[in-house]
N, C-alpha and C positions, 0 to 999 in steps of 0.2 A: 374873700373867705371861701374856702372849699366846703361846699355843702352837697346835699343829696342831688340837687339839680345838675351840678357838674358831673357827678357820678353817672346820672342817667344819660346825659349827652355823650359822655365818653363811651358808654355802652353802645349807644346808637352808632357812633363812629366805628367802634370795633366790629359790630355786626354788619354795618353798612345798610342800615334801614332807618325807619322813621323819616325825619325831615331830610336825611341824606339820600333818600331815594327820590326826592323831588327833582324837577328839571333844573332848578337853581334854588339857592337858599343862603341865608346868612343868620348867624347867631350873635346877638348883642349881649354885652356884659359891661360892668363898670370899667374894667381895664381888660386888655387883651389876655386871653387864656388859651393855652394849647390844649386841644381836646384829643388829638391823635396825630398821626403822621400827615403833615400837610394841611391840617385843619385847625384854624385858630378863630376865636371869636373876635368881633369888632368892638373895641372899647368906645363907649359914649359918655363916660364920666360917672360920677357917683349916682347910684340908683336907689337912694334911700326913700322909703315910703312908710307912712304910718298905717296902723291897722284900724280900720273902721272910721267912718265919717259921722257927721251930725245932722246933715240936711235931710229933707224928705225923700230924696232918691239916693241917699248915701249907701255905700256898700258896707257890709260887715267884714269884708275881706280887705285886701290891701288897696289903699288910696294911691294909685300908681299912675295917674294920667300924665303927670309931668315927665316921669322917666320914659314912658312909652312915646310921648310926643317927640322926644329927641330921637328915638329909634325911627319913627315915621318920617321925620325930617331927613334923616340919613338915607332912607329908602327913596324918598322923593328926589333927593340930590343925585343918587346913583342912576336912577331911571331904568334899572334893570327890569323892573316889573312890566315895562312897556312891551316886552317880548312875549308875554304870556297872556292867556285868556283869563286866568284866575290868580288871585293873590290869597295866600292862606297863612294866617298867623296861628301858631299853636304854643301853648305853655310847655315848658320842659317836661312836666309830669303828665303830659298827654301822649298816649300811644297813637301814632298816626300811621295809617296804611295808605300811602299815596296811590297805589294801584287801584284799591277799592274806590278811593275818592275820585280818581280820574274817570273810571267807568260810570260812577254815579252821576257826576256832573255832565258827562257826555250824553248819557241816556235821558236825563231829566231836563237839561237846559240846552237844547240844541240850537236855539236862536242866538246868533251873535252878530254884532256886539250888543250886549245888554248892560244896563246899569242897574245892578241889584246886589244886595247883601242878603245872606241867609240866616234867618232866626233859627236857633237850634234848641230852645227850651220852650215847650208849649204851655199855654194857659197862664202866662205871666205878662205883666204890662210891657216889660222890656226884655225880650227873649234872645237877644244877641249876646250870648255868654262867651267869655273869653277863653275857654278851654280850646276852642277852635273857631276862628273867625274866617269865614269864606266870603270873599268879595270879588266881583268881576273887575276886570281891568278898567273899564269905563267908570265904574263906581269909585274905584281907587283914585282915578284921575280927578273926578269931581270932589272927592274928599280932600285931596291935596290942594285943590284950588281954594277950598273953603276953610282948611284946617286952621290957618292963622287967625282968620276972622272968628271962627268958633271959639278959639282960645280966649279971645277978647270978650265975646258975647255970652257964652254959655256959663252957667253957675257951677262949673265942675269943682271949684274950690270948696264947695259944701261937703265934699267927700265922695265924689264919683270915682268908680273904677274906670280903667281905660276903655273897657268894652262899652260902657254906657256912653262915655264921651264920643267914641267912634260912631255909635249908633245914632245919637242925637245930632251929631255933626253931619252925617250922611243924610239924615232926614231933612235937615236944614238946607242941604245942597240939592235936594230933590231926587235923591237916589231911591229907587224902589226896593222892596224887600218881599221875601216869601218865606213861609214856614217850611222848614225841612227837618222833620223829626227823625229821619234816618241817618243823620250825620254822625251823631255821637251818643254814646252811653256815658252820661255825666252824673256823678254823685252829687254835684252841686246844683243840679236841676231838681227842684222839689225834694231836696234831701239835705242831710247834715254835712255833706262833703266827704262822705266815706268812699273808699275805693270800691269799684265794682266787685261783687263776689265772684262772678265769672265773666270772662270776656268772650262771650259766644260770638262766633263769626257772623258777619252781616252788617256791621257798622264800619264807618271810615275812621272812627276815632273812639278812644276810651279814656276816661279821666275821673279822679286823679290817681296816679300811681306814684307813691312817695319814696320809692327806693329803686335802685337799678335792678335788684332781684325781682321786685314786684312788677316793674315795667317789662322786664324780659319774659316773665311768666305770662303776663297778659298778652304780650305780642305772640307768644307761642300758642296760647289758646285761640286767639283770634285768627291765626293763620293755620289752624289745624295741626299744631305741633311742629311747624316748620322752622322754628328758631333754634339756633345753637343755645346750649345751656349757659347760664350766667356765670361769669368768672369774676370773683371779687379782686 
């Protein structure tokens, strides 16, 4: 089904920015979808999820661990991640500035290799929010080694989101973590999930932007007006 997320991704392809400025990347969907010239998603099967869980750590958002598990299995199989220092997962409605993120990671985390994931929402028990998940290569490797065991042992069926499953599994695997509150301006962190009123420059990511027009406007603000205007 064609929705706003596909519109956002097609806009990123058109402008040549967002995840398409990363050193490498892949977009997953239920079935393959053409996003632009030479750009197609990777189909991994039906991605149905229910809204909200019932357990003590349940998310009020989408209970999507199973769908994302298939995506991570595909990434593990491809092994493309082994070429890079960091692996970054973003939602389609996240504005990502790869150049800002590269500089930020280089300046703040110079020791390599390290096994670490970056919390991005402060003052909450589990601050690894899914709008942008930044994980070092070694941490991803340990996550992949433990992922199948975590799927058997962790009670994610109670209604966890994929970000909580990833966080708890990396904790189980002995991965370290650090709070990085400069990564993202996220309306889901201490808020009702509304999009940012202004995408002032300085963050590596902004979330959520629920239309191609809103995404493009935020990108333009965050890059000081450097984006082409949105074309419906």
